[in-house]
C-alpha positions in Angstrom: 213.0 98.8 81.7 212.2 95.1 82.8 215.3 93.0 82.7 213.5 89.8 81.7 213.5 90.6 78.0 213.4 87.9 75.2 217.1 88.0 74.3 218.2 87.5 77.9 215.7 84.6 78.3 217.0 83.0 75.1 220.6 83.1 76.5 219.5 81.5 79.7 217.5 78.8 77.9 220.5 77.9 75.7 222.2 76.3 78.7 219.2 74.2 79.8 217.8 70.9 78.7 214.3 70.7 77.2 212.5 70.0 80.5 214.4 72.8 82.3 213.7 75.1 79.5 210.0 74.5 79.6 209.9 75.1 83.4 212.1 78.2 83.1 209.9 79.7 80.4 206.8 79.3 82.7 208.6 80.9 85.6 210.0 83.8 83.5 206.6 84.5 82.0 205.0 84.5 85.4 207.7 86.9 86.7 207.2 89.2 83.7 203.5 89.1 84.1 203.8 89.9 87.8 206.1 92.9 87.1 203.9 94.2 84.3 200.8 94.0 86.5 202.3 95.7 89.5 203.9 98.5 87.5 200.8 99.2 85.4 198.0 98.5 87.8 199.4 99.3 91.2 198.7 98.1 94.7 195.0 98.6 95.4 194.6 99.6 99.0 191.3 99.2 100.9 188.6 101.8 100.2 187.8 104.8 102.3 185.4 103.9 105.2 185.6 106.8 107.6 187.9 109.7 108.4 191.3 108.5 109.7 190.6 104.8 109.3 193.5 102.4 108.6 192.9 102.1 104.9 194.7 105.2 103.7 197.9 105.1 101.7 199.9 107.3 104.1 198.8 105.2 107.1 200.0 102.1 105.3 203.4 103.5 104.4 203.8 104.7 108.0 202.9 101.3 109.4 204.7 99.2 106.8 201.3 98.0 105.5 199.9 97.3 109.0 202.9 95.3 110.2 204.3 97.9 112.6 202.9 100.7 114.9 202.3 104.0 113.2 205.5 106.0 112.9 205.7 109.5 111.4 209.5 109.1 111.0 209.0 106.0 108.9 206.5 107.7 106.7 209.0 110.6 106.4 211.5 108.3 104.7 209.2 107.9 101.7 207.0 111.0 101.7 208.0 114.7 102.2 206.1 117.9 102.6 207.1 121.4 101.6 205.3 124.7 101.2 205.2 127.4 98.5 208.4 128.9 99.9 210.2 125.6 99.4 210.6 124.9 103.1 210.8 121.1 103.4 209.6 119.1 106.4 211.9 118.0 109.2 210.7 114.7 110.6 210.2 114.7 114.4 208.2 112.3 116.5 207.1 115.0 119.0 205.2 118.0 117.5 204.4 120.7 120.0 205.4 124.0 118.5 203.1 126.9 117.9 203.4 126.3 114.1 204.9 122.8 113.5 207.0 121.7 110.6 205.1 120.8 107.4 205.4 117.1 108.2 202.6 117.7 110.6 200.3 117.6 107.6 200.7 113.9 107.5 200.5 113.2 111.3 197.8 111.0 112.7 197.4 113.3 115.7 196.1 116.8 115.4 198.9 119.4 115.6 199.0 123.1 114.7 200.3 123.6 111.1 199.3 126.6 109.0 200.4 129.1 106.4 200.5 132.7 107.7 198.3 135.5 106.7 200.9 137.4 104.6 201.5 134.6 102.2 198.1 132.9 102.1 196.2 136.1 101.1 197.8 135.8 97.7 195.2 133.4 96.3 196.7 130.6 94.2 200.2 131.2 95.5 200.3 129.7 99.0 200.1 125.9 99.3 201.4 122.7 101.0 203.0 120.2 98.6 203.3 116.4 99.2 206.0 114.5 97.4 205.8 110.7 97.3 209.4 110.5 96.1 211.1 108.3 93.5 209.3 105.0 94.2 205.6 105.6 94.6 202.7 107.2 92.7 199.1 107.4 93.8 195.9 107.0 91.8 193.5 108.7 94.2 189.8 108.1 94.7 189.2 109.8 98.1 191.0 112.1 100.4 190.7 113.4 104.0 191.7 116.8 105.5 191.9 118.1 109.0 192.5 121.5 110.5 193.9 122.4 114.0 193.0 126.1 114.4 191.9 126.9 117.9 190.5 130.2 116.6 188.0 128.5 114.3 189.9 129.3 111.1 188.6 126.2 109.2 189.5 126.3 105.5 186.7 127.2 103.2 188.4 127.9 99.8 191.1 125.7 98.4 192.1 123.5 95.5 193.6 120.0 95.4 196.0 119.6 92.5 198.2 116.7 91.4 201.2 116.3 89.1 203.5 113.6 87.8 206.4 115.9 87.0 205.8 119.1 89.0 205.5 121.0 85.7 201.9 120.3 84.6 199.2 120.2 87.2 195.8 118.5 87.2 192.9 119.9 89.1 191.4 117.0 91.2 188.9 119.1 93.2 187.9 122.7 93.8 186.5 123.8 97.1 184.6 127.2 97.2 182.8 128.2 100.4 183.0 124.6 101.5 181.7 124.3 105.1 182.5 120.6 105.4 185.3 121.3 108.0 183.7 122.4 111.3 185.4 125.4 112.9 186.3 123.3 116.0 190.1 122.4 116.1 190.7 118.9 115.0 187.7 118.7 112.7 188.0 116.5 109.6 186.1 115.9 106.4 186.5 113.7 103.3 185.7 114.0 99.6 185.6 111.6 96.6 188.0 112.1 93.7 187.7 111.2 90.1 190.7 110.7 87.8 190.7 110.1 84.0 192.2 107.2 82.1 195.1 109.5 81.3 196.0 109.5 85.0 196.5 105.7 85.1 200.2 106.0 85.9 199.4 107.9 89.1 200.7 111.2 90.6 203.9 111.9 92.6 203.0 115.4 93.7 199.9 116.8 95.4 199.2 120.4 96.3 196.6 121.8 98.7 196.4 125.4 97.6 194.7 128.3 99.4 192.2 130.1 97.3 190.3 132.3 99.7 189.5 133.2 103.3 188.7 130.9 106.2 185.6 130.4 108.3 186.7 133.5 110.3 187.1 135.5 107.2 190.9 135.7 107.5 193.7 134.4 105.2 195.4 132.0 107.6 195.4 128.6 106.0 195.2 125.8 108.6 195.7 122.3 107.4 197.2 119.8 109.8 196.1 116.4 108.4 195.9 114.8 105.0 195.2 111.2 104.0 194.9 109.7 100.5 193.0 106.6 99.3 193.2 104.7 96.1 195.9 102.7 94.4 199.6 102.9 95.1 201.7 102.5 91.9 205.3 101.2 92.1 207.5 103.6 90.0 211.1 104.2 89.1 211.6 100.5 88.0 215.0 100.1 86.4 217.0 97.4 84.7 218.4 96.2 88.1 214.9 95.3 89.4 214.7 91.8 90.6 211.7 89.7 91.7 211.6 86.6 93.9 208.3 84.8 93.5 206.4 83.7 96.5 202.9 82.7 97.5 200.3 85.6 96.9 199.4 87.4 100.0 196.3 89.5 100.9 195.2 91.5 97.9 194.8 94.6 100.0 197.1 96.8 102.1 199.8 94.2 103.0 201.2 93.7 99.6 204.2 96.0 99.4 205.9 95.7 102.8 209.0 94.2 101.3 209.3 97.3 99.1 209.8 99.3 102.2 212.4 96.9 103.5 214.6 97.9 100.5 213.8 101.6 100.7 214.7 101.7 104.4 218.3 101.3 103.5 218.3 104.0 100.9 218.7 107.8 101.3 215.8 109.8 102.6 213.3 111.3 100.1 214.4 114.1 97.9 212.8 116.0 95.1 215.4 114.9 92.6 214.3 112.6 89.8 216.5 109.6 89.4 216.3 105.9 88.6 216.4 103.4 91.4 217.1 99.8 92.2 214.2 98.2 93.8 213.6 94.5 94.8 210.0 93.3 95.3 209.5 90.1 97.3 206.1 88.5 97.1 204.1 91.7 96.7 201.3 90.2 94.7 
């Protein structure tokens, strides 16, 4: 899908003199190499240091890679959350309800967000689902969860699954009688993740699926915080993709801020698969 293919380059070179042709070949090869590297390797964010640090992928999307204050509404333009009933999140800056919308799953502040007893007790059927939309995929190596139950209903049994297409799912980690999350509301815990070489293209969808009772031996499934760490892969690159070369910037979390500039002018995230036009400006 890269537009700088050989036949196009040849047409360009036919209008240039020898010196200009040599210079243009170098530039085009550099562009092509840059695009291939970003789309195949991804943007490697900083590694996990501690729970709710500033190295996570959702934090960086919500702060435009550290350039702006954290904003849940900004994150909601790129990432959406739904549950097993298909109820999608409604982005709001203020979350105060008894049971908040599913977007609370990605909030930096602890808010009540849970799946009720009636649905959760069907093991393997109740879940929260995170969708990174058309443009991004994640190759995870660590993740953090938080619960907000004031009744001490900390999760003990759940699975973390990932998918590229929402049809086939990969088990990233199983938790059975896991007591890492303390019963106190707002408690957090983190776990390492391993992915295979087959997962090098990254995942668009993540599910946190209830598989058993909580610390209070009930089926309420309280999860009100999630953060992912690893590499962020730029996806959905089409023929209209263009690149303007610039000086390399920090090889950490500030590489893809210009991607978000373009995306801010596009429709909000949907679950529909489609190609996109994306301009990258100096992201590597």
